[in-house]
C-alpha beads as a LAMMPS data file, in Angstrom:
LAMMPS data file: protein, C-alpha beads

394 atoms
393 bonds

1 atom types
1 bond types

-500.0 500.0 xlo xhi
-500.0 500.0 ylo yhi
-500.0 500.0 zlo zhi

Masses

1 110.0

Atoms # bond

1 1 1 0.000 0.000 0.000
2 1 1 1.468 3.350 -1.034
3 1 1 1.844 6.073 1.557
4 1 1 0.753 9.597 0.615
5 1 1 1.084 12.892 2.448
6 1 1 -1.032 15.920 1.576
7 1 1 0.116 19.300 2.916
8 1 1 -2.339 22.196 3.276
9 1 1 -2.522 25.436 5.238
10 1 1 -5.952 24.861 6.853
11 1 1 -9.470 23.793 5.924
12 1 1 -11.319 27.102 5.978
13 1 1 -13.966 27.688 3.333
14 1 1 -12.217 28.124 -0.007
15 1 1 -12.095 26.551 -3.433
16 1 1 -8.795 24.731 -2.891
17 1 1 -9.880 23.487 0.534
18 1 1 -13.184 22.246 -0.875
19 1 1 -11.343 20.563 -3.759
20 1 1 -9.021 18.807 -1.325
21 1 1 -11.954 17.435 0.653
22 1 1 -13.541 16.121 -2.558
23 1 1 -10.264 14.517 -3.584
24 1 1 -9.808 12.847 -0.196
25 1 1 -13.385 11.575 -0.367
26 1 1 -12.634 9.980 -3.746
27 1 1 -9.275 8.249 -3.106
28 1 1 -9.230 4.449 -3.010
29 1 1 -8.144 3.649 0.557
30 1 1 -7.579 -0.001 -0.270
31 1 1 -4.602 1.183 -2.306
32 1 1 -3.371 4.231 -0.426
33 1 1 -2.554 5.135 3.146
34 1 1 -3.117 8.877 3.494
35 1 1 -1.727 11.393 5.979
36 1 1 -2.724 15.065 6.017
37 1 1 -0.572 17.807 7.496
38 1 1 -2.282 21.131 8.210
39 1 1 -0.325 24.179 9.351
40 1 1 -3.408 25.108 11.366
41 1 1 -5.911 22.441 12.357
42 1 1 -8.968 24.569 11.838
43 1 1 -11.697 25.236 9.323
44 1 1 -15.285 24.343 8.606
45 1 1 -14.286 21.396 6.404
46 1 1 -12.364 19.551 9.128
47 1 1 -15.253 17.301 10.067
48 1 1 -15.790 16.346 6.414
49 1 1 -12.470 14.517 6.243
50 1 1 -12.869 10.780 5.575
51 1 1 -12.133 8.705 8.671
52 1 1 -9.338 6.921 6.803
53 1 1 -7.275 10.126 6.672
54 1 1 -4.677 10.424 9.432
55 1 1 -4.324 14.093 10.409
56 1 1 -0.812 14.871 11.639
57 1 1 -0.066 17.430 14.303
58 1 1 0.700 20.938 13.085
59 1 1 4.434 21.504 12.484
60 1 1 6.213 22.471 15.669
61 1 1 7.275 26.091 15.366
62 1 1 4.758 27.264 12.782
63 1 1 2.524 28.932 15.372
64 1 1 5.250 31.500 16.142
65 1 1 4.764 32.910 12.634
66 1 1 1.009 33.080 13.031
67 1 1 0.896 35.304 16.100
68 1 1 1.829 38.936 16.797
69 1 1 5.579 39.564 16.718
70 1 1 6.087 40.498 20.368
71 1 1 3.994 37.559 21.587
72 1 1 6.029 35.245 19.359
73 1 1 9.373 36.616 20.565
74 1 1 8.337 36.268 24.205
75 1 1 7.137 32.691 23.625
76 1 1 10.356 31.758 21.838
77 1 1 12.619 33.235 24.502
78 1 1 10.599 31.581 27.289
79 1 1 11.439 28.231 25.698
80 1 1 15.020 29.124 24.890
81 1 1 14.412 29.092 21.144
82 1 1 16.781 31.896 20.256
83 1 1 17.265 30.838 16.619
84 1 1 13.506 30.681 16.092
85 1 1 13.119 34.127 17.651
86 1 1 15.658 35.518 15.180
87 1 1 13.858 33.857 12.264
88 1 1 10.547 35.258 13.492
89 1 1 12.054 38.726 13.673
90 1 1 13.392 38.405 10.123
91 1 1 10.026 37.173 8.881
92 1 1 8.389 40.084 10.681
93 1 1 10.446 42.517 8.623
94 1 1 9.201 40.825 5.441
95 1 1 5.615 40.939 6.699
96 1 1 6.018 44.659 7.342
97 1 1 7.896 45.644 4.181
98 1 1 6.306 43.503 1.467
99 1 1 2.899 44.842 0.488
100 1 1 2.002 42.070 -1.965
101 1 1 0.494 39.201 0.050
102 1 1 1.643 36.456 -2.315
103 1 1 5.251 37.664 -2.486
104 1 1 5.189 38.226 1.274
105 1 1 4.532 34.523 1.816
106 1 1 7.129 33.567 -0.784
107 1 1 9.840 35.750 0.771
108 1 1 9.072 34.814 4.375
109 1 1 9.290 31.063 3.784
110 1 1 13.080 30.844 4.179
111 1 1 12.738 32.197 7.715
112 1 1 9.713 30.060 8.576
113 1 1 11.547 27.025 7.219
114 1 1 14.350 27.455 9.774
115 1 1 11.856 26.880 12.585
116 1 1 10.202 23.762 11.172
117 1 1 11.621 20.260 11.665
118 1 1 11.703 17.662 8.917
119 1 1 9.226 14.797 9.129
120 1 1 10.722 11.425 10.024
121 1 1 8.369 9.236 7.993
122 1 1 9.116 8.431 4.354
123 1 1 6.290 8.666 1.817
124 1 1 5.800 7.333 -1.666
125 1 1 4.508 10.781 -2.595
126 1 1 4.030 14.164 -0.951
127 1 1 1.465 16.527 -2.439
128 1 1 1.722 20.199 -1.534
129 1 1 -1.886 21.028 -2.294
130 1 1 -1.626 24.818 -2.425
131 1 1 0.896 27.224 -3.873
132 1 1 3.627 28.675 -1.663
133 1 1 4.081 27.270 1.874
134 1 1 2.417 23.844 1.447
135 1 1 4.486 23.233 -1.694
136 1 1 7.682 24.518 -0.080
137 1 1 7.138 22.338 2.987
138 1 1 6.713 19.234 0.855
139 1 1 9.949 20.000 -0.980
140 1 1 12.134 20.842 2.020
141 1 1 10.682 19.004 4.992
142 1 1 9.409 15.682 3.649
143 1 1 11.240 12.583 2.497
144 1 1 9.279 11.230 -0.468
145 1 1 9.908 9.289 -3.661
146 1 1 7.700 11.684 -5.656
147 1 1 7.042 15.339 -4.941
148 1 1 4.019 17.115 -6.413
149 1 1 2.967 20.735 -6.072
150 1 1 -0.466 22.203 -6.865
151 1 1 -1.103 25.718 -8.153
152 1 1 -4.822 26.417 -7.726
153 1 1 -4.933 29.762 -9.447
154 1 1 -3.586 31.864 -12.292
155 1 1 0.033 32.171 -11.096
156 1 1 0.520 35.483 -12.859
157 1 1 -2.637 37.091 -11.497
158 1 1 -1.701 36.078 -7.948
159 1 1 1.197 38.519 -8.207
160 1 1 3.814 35.942 -7.279
161 1 1 7.502 36.398 -8.169
162 1 1 8.603 33.594 -10.539
163 1 1 12.280 34.127 -9.643
164 1 1 11.509 33.041 -6.071
165 1 1 10.011 29.758 -7.290
166 1 1 12.574 28.759 -9.912
167 1 1 14.625 26.759 -7.428
168 1 1 11.599 25.273 -5.677
169 1 1 9.901 24.034 -8.834
170 1 1 13.106 22.384 -10.021
171 1 1 12.807 19.996 -7.069
172 1 1 9.266 18.911 -7.928
173 1 1 8.476 15.898 -10.060
174 1 1 5.230 17.486 -11.218
175 1 1 3.671 20.935 -11.089
176 1 1 -0.094 20.426 -11.183
177 1 1 -2.696 23.051 -11.902
178 1 1 -6.461 23.080 -12.312
179 1 1 -7.127 24.337 -15.843
180 1 1 -5.488 24.429 -19.242
181 1 1 -5.278 28.238 -19.115
182 1 1 -3.434 28.087 -15.777
183 1 1 -1.163 25.428 -17.245
184 1 1 -0.281 27.681 -20.179
185 1 1 0.676 30.461 -17.756
186 1 1 3.038 28.124 -15.892
187 1 1 4.610 26.843 -19.108
188 1 1 5.237 30.418 -20.251
189 1 1 6.690 31.597 -16.940
190 1 1 8.699 28.417 -16.289
191 1 1 9.599 27.085 -19.768
192 1 1 12.393 24.916 -18.345
193 1 1 9.774 23.006 -16.343
194 1 1 7.090 22.820 -19.039
195 1 1 7.315 19.025 -19.117
196 1 1 6.456 18.924 -15.412
197 1 1 3.226 20.916 -15.802
198 1 1 0.101 18.750 -15.639
199 1 1 -3.588 19.678 -15.533
200 1 1 -5.887 17.943 -13.042
201 1 1 -9.358 19.425 -12.697
202 1 1 -10.904 19.810 -9.265
203 1 1 -12.982 16.808 -8.298
204 1 1 -16.700 17.484 -8.066
205 1 1 -19.458 14.926 -7.530
206 1 1 -22.791 15.998 -9.072
207 1 1 -24.713 13.466 -6.992
208 1 1 -23.239 14.886 -3.771
209 1 1 -23.957 18.498 -4.754
210 1 1 -27.546 17.704 -5.728
211 1 1 -28.144 15.663 -2.582
212 1 1 -26.773 18.409 -0.321
213 1 1 -28.835 21.048 -2.129
214 1 1 -31.990 19.317 -0.882
215 1 1 -31.019 19.282 2.789
216 1 1 -32.845 21.568 5.236
217 1 1 -30.957 24.806 5.723
218 1 1 -31.730 28.465 6.471
219 1 1 -33.537 29.685 3.363
220 1 1 -33.112 32.908 1.465
221 1 1 -35.638 35.508 2.635
222 1 1 -39.061 35.139 1.021
223 1 1 -39.087 38.472 -0.773
224 1 1 -40.361 39.642 -4.123
225 1 1 -38.052 40.012 -7.079
226 1 1 -35.076 38.146 -8.429
227 1 1 -32.527 36.399 -6.230
228 1 1 -28.860 36.449 -7.232
229 1 1 -26.249 34.359 -5.399
230 1 1 -22.442 34.531 -5.486
231 1 1 -19.922 32.645 -3.359
232 1 1 -16.305 33.268 -2.448
233 1 1 -13.914 34.762 0.049
234 1 1 -14.463 38.435 0.772
235 1 1 -11.240 39.334 -1.002
236 1 1 -10.401 41.787 -3.819
237 1 1 -9.861 38.812 -6.159
238 1 1 -13.552 37.954 -6.038
239 1 1 -14.762 41.320 -7.332
240 1 1 -17.586 41.855 -4.869
241 1 1 -16.960 45.603 -4.999
242 1 1 -17.853 45.422 -8.709
243 1 1 -20.938 43.429 -7.737
244 1 1 -22.116 46.116 -5.289
245 1 1 -21.762 48.832 -7.919
246 1 1 -23.508 46.597 -10.488
247 1 1 -26.336 45.956 -8.013
248 1 1 -26.883 49.699 -7.631
249 1 1 -27.126 50.021 -11.405
250 1 1 -29.614 47.150 -11.570
251 1 1 -31.845 48.716 -8.925
252 1 1 -31.629 52.132 -10.579
253 1 1 -32.684 50.570 -13.900
254 1 1 -35.821 49.144 -12.303
255 1 1 -34.667 45.591 -11.555
256 1 1 -36.104 44.275 -8.290
257 1 1 -33.087 42.209 -7.187
258 1 1 -31.647 40.818 -3.962
259 1 1 -27.994 39.761 -4.198
260 1 1 -26.650 37.325 -1.592
261 1 1 -22.942 36.648 -0.997
262 1 1 -21.871 33.405 0.666
263 1 1 -18.413 33.703 2.193
264 1 1 -16.246 35.538 4.674
265 1 1 -12.934 37.345 4.607
266 1 1 -10.757 40.378 5.050
267 1 1 -12.894 42.735 2.948
268 1 1 -16.094 42.505 5.017
269 1 1 -15.673 45.923 6.628
270 1 1 -14.890 47.626 3.316
271 1 1 -17.773 45.915 1.531
272 1 1 -20.210 46.768 4.313
273 1 1 -19.171 50.404 3.998
274 1 1 -19.759 50.253 0.235
275 1 1 -23.167 48.643 0.727
276 1 1 -24.139 51.472 3.075
277 1 1 -22.695 54.117 0.756
278 1 1 -24.745 52.764 -2.165
279 1 1 -27.881 52.432 -0.006
280 1 1 -28.159 48.697 -0.640
281 1 1 -28.590 47.381 2.901
282 1 1 -31.781 45.527 1.927
283 1 1 -30.545 44.582 -1.531
284 1 1 -26.968 43.289 -1.164
285 1 1 -26.521 40.887 1.737
286 1 1 -23.332 39.295 3.084
287 1 1 -24.496 35.948 4.474
288 1 1 -21.100 34.875 5.857
289 1 1 -19.851 31.297 5.795
290 1 1 -22.375 28.582 5.048
291 1 1 -21.289 24.992 5.591
292 1 1 -23.801 23.853 2.997
293 1 1 -24.265 26.608 0.387
294 1 1 -26.028 24.396 -2.145
295 1 1 -29.662 24.945 -1.029
296 1 1 -29.055 28.688 -1.277
297 1 1 -27.617 28.333 -4.781
298 1 1 -30.553 26.099 -5.751
299 1 1 -33.003 28.804 -4.612
300 1 1 -31.325 31.503 -6.714
301 1 1 -32.655 32.749 -10.032
302 1 1 -29.132 33.175 -11.360
303 1 1 -25.591 32.620 -10.123
304 1 1 -22.922 35.299 -10.662
305 1 1 -19.116 35.049 -10.360
306 1 1 -17.736 38.623 -10.576
307 1 1 -14.079 37.648 -10.014
308 1 1 -11.015 39.512 -11.244
309 1 1 -9.097 36.253 -11.614
310 1 1 -9.602 32.557 -10.931
311 1 1 -7.999 29.198 -11.498
312 1 1 -10.945 26.894 -12.124
313 1 1 -13.734 28.165 -9.842
314 1 1 -15.346 25.229 -8.050
315 1 1 -18.420 27.326 -7.228
316 1 1 -19.217 27.913 -10.908
317 1 1 -19.063 24.181 -11.609
318 1 1 -21.371 23.552 -8.653
319 1 1 -23.846 26.133 -9.930
320 1 1 -23.719 24.412 -13.316
321 1 1 -24.556 21.090 -11.651
322 1 1 -27.616 22.739 -10.086
323 1 1 -28.689 24.017 -13.513
324 1 1 -28.422 27.696 -12.650
325 1 1 -28.206 30.384 -15.361
326 1 1 -24.733 31.844 -14.802
327 1 1 -22.968 35.153 -15.419
328 1 1 -19.188 35.416 -15.003
329 1 1 -16.712 38.187 -15.674
330 1 1 -14.061 37.597 -18.325
331 1 1 -11.232 36.560 -15.999
332 1 1 -8.434 34.782 -17.839
333 1 1 -9.780 31.255 -17.250
334 1 1 -13.506 32.025 -17.653
335 1 1 -13.761 30.125 -20.937
336 1 1 -12.596 26.959 -19.147
337 1 1 -15.883 27.054 -17.225
338 1 1 -18.415 28.806 -19.456
339 1 1 -19.112 28.708 -23.189
340 1 1 -20.596 32.169 -23.497
341 1 1 -24.196 32.272 -24.716
342 1 1 -24.293 28.471 -24.774
343 1 1 -24.371 27.517 -21.098
344 1 1 -23.879 30.918 -19.494
345 1 1 -22.776 34.495 -20.098
346 1 1 -19.267 35.974 -19.958
347 1 1 -19.210 39.772 -19.584
348 1 1 -16.485 42.384 -19.483
349 1 1 -14.950 43.077 -16.092
350 1 1 -16.737 46.317 -15.248
351 1 1 -19.747 47.288 -13.176
352 1 1 -21.546 48.505 -16.309
353 1 1 -21.038 45.269 -18.253
354 1 1 -21.826 43.125 -15.224
355 1 1 -25.116 44.923 -14.583
356 1 1 -26.036 44.845 -18.265
357 1 1 -25.305 41.112 -18.615
358 1 1 -27.274 40.243 -15.497
359 1 1 -30.256 42.364 -16.549
360 1 1 -30.310 40.854 -20.041
361 1 1 -30.340 37.350 -18.581
362 1 1 -32.959 38.122 -15.915
363 1 1 -35.337 39.549 -18.510
364 1 1 -34.859 36.685 -20.965
365 1 1 -36.539 33.566 -19.580
366 1 1 -36.033 31.742 -22.879
367 1 1 -32.272 32.239 -22.611
368 1 1 -32.307 31.089 -18.986
369 1 1 -34.162 27.931 -19.952
370 1 1 -31.789 27.214 -22.828
371 1 1 -28.776 27.486 -20.487
372 1 1 -30.395 25.177 -17.942
373 1 1 -31.289 22.657 -20.652
374 1 1 -27.715 22.709 -21.971
375 1 1 -26.278 22.189 -18.484
376 1 1 -28.580 19.237 -17.867
377 1 1 -27.061 17.542 -20.915
378 1 1 -23.427 18.176 -19.960
379 1 1 -21.235 15.617 -18.231
380 1 1 -20.229 17.622 -15.163
381 1 1 -18.777 14.964 -12.860
382 1 1 -14.984 14.937 -12.504
383 1 1 -14.463 12.014 -10.116
384 1 1 -12.309 10.278 -12.738
385 1 1 -9.670 13.026 -12.374
386 1 1 -8.297 11.091 -9.405
387 1 1 -6.880 8.606 -11.919
388 1 1 -4.478 11.333 -13.065
389 1 1 -3.119 11.566 -9.531
390 1 1 -2.735 7.788 -9.320
391 1 1 -0.757 7.843 -12.555
392 1 1 1.562 10.639 -11.441
393 1 1 2.387 9.126 -8.064
394 1 1 3.019 5.664 -9.497

Bonds

1 1 1 2
2 1 2 3
3 1 3 4
4 1 4 5
5 1 5 6
6 1 6 7
7 1 7 8
8 1 8 9
9 1 9 10
10 1 10 11
11 1 11 12
12 1 12 13
13 1 13 14
14 1 14 15
15 1 15 16
16 1 16 17
17 1 17 18
18 1 18 19
19 1 19 20
20 1 20 21
21 1 21 22
22 1 22 23
23 1 23 24
24 1 24 25
25 1 25 26
26 1 26 27
27 1 27 28
28 1 28 29
29 1 29 30
30 1 30 31
31 1 31 32
32 1 32 33
33 1 33 34
34 1 34 35
35 1 35 36
36 1 36 37
37 1 37 38
38 1 38 39
39 1 39 40
40 1 40 41
41 1 41 42
42 1 42 43
43 1 43 44
44 1 44 45
45 1 45 46
46 1 46 47
47 1 47 48
48 1 48 49
49 1 49 50
50 1 50 51
51 1 51 52
52 1 52 53
53 1 53 54
54 1 54 55
55 1 55 56
56 1 56 57
57 1 57 58
58 1 58 59
59 1 59 60
60 1 60 61
61 1 61 62
62 1 62 63
63 1 63 64
64 1 64 65
65 1 65 66
66 1 66 67
67 1 67 68
68 1 68 69
69 1 69 70
70 1 70 71
71 1 71 72
72 1 72 73
73 1 73 74
74 1 74 75
75 1 75 76
76 1 76 77
77 1 77 78
78 1 78 79
79 1 79 80
80 1 80 81
81 1 81 82
82 1 82 83
83 1 83 84
84 1 84 85
85 1 85 86
86 1 86 87
87 1 87 88
88 1 88 89
89 1 89 90
90 1 90 91
91 1 91 92
92 1 92 93
93 1 93 94
94 1 94 95
95 1 95 96
96 1 96 97
97 1 97 98
98 1 98 99
99 1 99 100
100 1 100 101
101 1 101 102
102 1 102 103
103 1 103 104
104 1 104 105
105 1 105 106
106 1 106 107
107 1 107 108
108 1 108 109
109 1 109 110
110 1 110 111
111 1 111 112
112 1 112 113
113 1 113 114
114 1 114 115
115 1 115 116
116 1 116 117
117 1 117 118
118 1 118 119
119 1 119 120
120 1 120 121
121 1 121 122
122 1 122 123
123 1 123 124
124 1 124 125
125 1 125 126
126 1 126 127
127 1 127 128
128 1 128 129
129 1 129 130
130 1 130 131
131 1 131 132
132 1 132 133
133 1 133 134
134 1 134 135
135 1 135 136
136 1 136 137
137 1 137 138
138 1 138 139
139 1 139 140
140 1 140 141
141 1 141 142
142 1 142 143
143 1 143 144
144 1 144 145
145 1 145 146
146 1 146 147
147 1 147 148
148 1 148 149
149 1 149 150
150 1 150 151
151 1 151 152
152 1 152 153
153 1 153 154
154 1 154 155
155 1 155 156
156 1 156 157
157 1 157 158
158 1 158 159
159 1 159 160
160 1 160 161
161 1 161 162
162 1 162 163
163 1 163 164
164 1 164 165
165 1 165 166
166 1 166 167
167 1 167 168
168 1 168 169
169 1 169 170
170 1 170 171
171 1 171 172
172 1 172 173
173 1 173 174
174 1 174 175
175 1 175 176
176 1 176 177
177 1 177 178
178 1 178 179
179 1 179 180
180 1 180 181
181 1 181 182
182 1 182 183
183 1 183 184
184 1 184 185
185 1 185 186
186 1 186 187
187 1 187 188
188 1 188 189
189 1 189 190
190 1 190 191
191 1 191 192
192 1 192 193
193 1 193 194
194 1 194 195
195 1 195 196
196 1 196 197
197 1 197 198
198 1 198 199
199 1 199 200
200 1 200 201
201 1 201 202
202 1 202 203
203 1 203 204
204 1 204 205
205 1 205 206
206 1 206 207
207 1 207 208
208 1 208 209
209 1 209 210
210 1 210 211
211 1 211 212
212 1 212 213
213 1 213 214
214 1 214 215
215 1 215 216
216 1 216 217
217 1 217 218
218 1 218 219
219 1 219 220
220 1 220 221
221 1 221 222
222 1 222 223
223 1 223 224
224 1 224 225
225 1 225 226
226 1 226 227
227 1 227 228
228 1 228 229
229 1 229 230
230 1 230 231
231 1 231 232
232 1 232 233
233 1 233 234
234 1 234 235
235 1 235 236
236 1 236 237
237 1 237 238
238 1 238 239
239 1 239 240
240 1 240 241
241 1 241 242
242 1 242 243
243 1 243 244
244 1 244 245
245 1 245 246
246 1 246 247
247 1 247 248
248 1 248 249
249 1 249 250
250 1 250 251
251 1 251 252
252 1 252 253
253 1 253 254
254 1 254 255
255 1 255 256
256 1 256 257
257 1 257 258
258 1 258 259
259 1 259 260
260 1 260 261
261 1 261 262
262 1 262 263
263 1 263 264
264 1 264 265
265 1 265 266
266 1 266 267
267 1 267 268
268 1 268 269
269 1 269 270
270 1 270 271
271 1 271 272
272 1 272 273
273 1 273 274
274 1 274 275
275 1 275 276
276 1 276 277
277 1 277 278
278 1 278 279
279 1 279 280
280 1 280 281
281 1 281 282
282 1 282 283
283 1 283 284
284 1 284 285
285 1 285 286
286 1 286 287
287 1 287 288
288 1 288 289
289 1 289 290
290 1 290 291
291 1 291 292
292 1 292 293
293 1 293 294
294 1 294 295
295 1 295 296
296 1 296 297
297 1 297 298
298 1 298 299
299 1 299 300
300 1 300 301
301 1 301 302
302 1 302 303
303 1 303 304
304 1 304 305
305 1 305 306
306 1 306 307
307 1 307 308
308 1 308 309
309 1 309 310
310 1 310 311
311 1 311 312
312 1 312 313
313 1 313 314
314 1 314 315
315 1 315 316
316 1 316 317
317 1 317 318
318 1 318 319
319 1 319 320
320 1 320 321
321 1 321 322
322 1 322 323
323 1 323 324
324 1 324 325
325 1 325 326
326 1 326 327
327 1 327 328
328 1 328 329
329 1 329 330
330 1 330 331
331 1 331 332
332 1 332 333
333 1 333 334
334 1 334 335
335 1 335 336
336 1 336 337
337 1 337 338
338 1 338 339
339 1 339 340
340 1 340 341
341 1 341 342
342 1 342 343
343 1 343 344
344 1 344 345
345 1 345 346
346 1 346 347
347 1 347 348
348 1 348 349
349 1 349 350
350 1 350 351
351 1 351 352
352 1 352 353
353 1 353 354
354 1 354 355
355 1 355 356
356 1 356 357
357 1 357 358
358 1 358 359
359 1 359 360
360 1 360 361
361 1 361 362
362 1 362 363
363 1 363 364
364 1 364 365
365 1 365 366
366 1 366 367
367 1 367 368
368 1 368 369
369 1 369 370
370 1 370 371
371 1 371 372
372 1 372 373
373 1 373 374
374 1 374 375
375 1 375 376
376 1 376 377
377 1 377 378
378 1 378 379
379 1 379 380
380 1 380 381
381 1 381 382
382 1 382 383
383 1 383 384
384 1 384 385
385 1 385 386
386 1 386 387
387 1 387 388
388 1 388 389
389 1 389 390
390 1 390 391
391 1 391 392
392 1 392 393
393 1 393 394
C-alpha cells in the first residue's frame, strides 16, 4: 500500500480546501494510506475529512509565525528558542515591508523554514496542495519518492515572483494546476519546467452536490423580485466591490433584485461600507460562511461570479450542476468554465457590463431555460480526475 502525504494550510472555506476534501473523499483507501498535514488544524471542512485520513499534528514552530511579533518573541525566549526568535524577527520585517500578500509569503518562507523540523516518515509521494508554503514544505521538509505541487490559481494574477520559485519548482516531479489556461501560464513563466506541468481538474461529484442542495438549511428571505447568489472569500480577487456597484445600477434601472454573498474574509468591513454608501442594505446581503451553500444556490434565479481572476472556480461548476443560469466576468480562465451564450454568459470586467449582462439574462426567460437545458445535458462529474493523480504518483 502506497503512503501519501497531503500538505495544506488549513481547511477554511475556499475553493482549494473544498477541492481537497472532494479529492480525499474519492481516493481508493484499499490502495493508499493517506496522511494530512495542516499548518493550522482549523476550518469548517475539518469534520468532512474521511475517517481513513490520518491528520498529523501541526508543524512544531509554525505557530510563532502566526501570532503577533512580540507575543512570538516572548514565547520563543521563554522556551530558549533563540534561533527561532531571530527567524521570526526576520520574517516580521518581510511581513512589514512587502505589500504584496503572495510575495510576502514567498519571501518569508526561508525564515519560517528554519523553525520547522523535517518529518521522520518516508512517503511514496508528498502533495503540496496549495501554492507557496504547502508546496515549499513538501519540498524541504518531507522525504518522499515523488514530490508534487499544486497551483490552484492563475500564477501570474496572484502577483507571485517567478524568480523566487525557480529553485523550488526544479525539485518537484510534477507541477499540477487546475485548468489548461493556468497550465499555459506556468509553461510560459517556467519554460524549463514545461514538461512537469500537468492539468488535473478539481474533483466534483454531481450526486453529492444535488443531494446536499436538498437538505434543510436556512432559506433565502421570502421576498419579491429576483434572487442572485455569489460565493467566495471576501477578497479583492472575487470582485464583490464590482458586484455592489452593479447591483446599484440594476436597482436604478428598475430591476427588483436581492444579491446574496456566501463567504467571509478580510474585505467585510470595506464591503459593508460600500453597501451602506450605495444604499443597498436591503438589496446586497453578506451571508457569511455557510457549511452547505447548495440549497441557497438552488433557490437563486441566477448565479454570478464577478471575479477579477480565478484558477478553475469550483463554485461555478457547482452552480452548473444545479442548472443555474450563470454570469461570469471575463477573468483569464472564464472560458474553461463557461461557453458564453451556450451555457452561461461571460461579460467584461466592469460594473456597467456586469449589470447589463445580469439584466439581459434576468429579462430573458427563454435564454435562462436554454442554459439550464444545456447544463442538464453536460457531463459535469470529474471524479475520474483522481486517476491522473494515481498515474503521477506511481
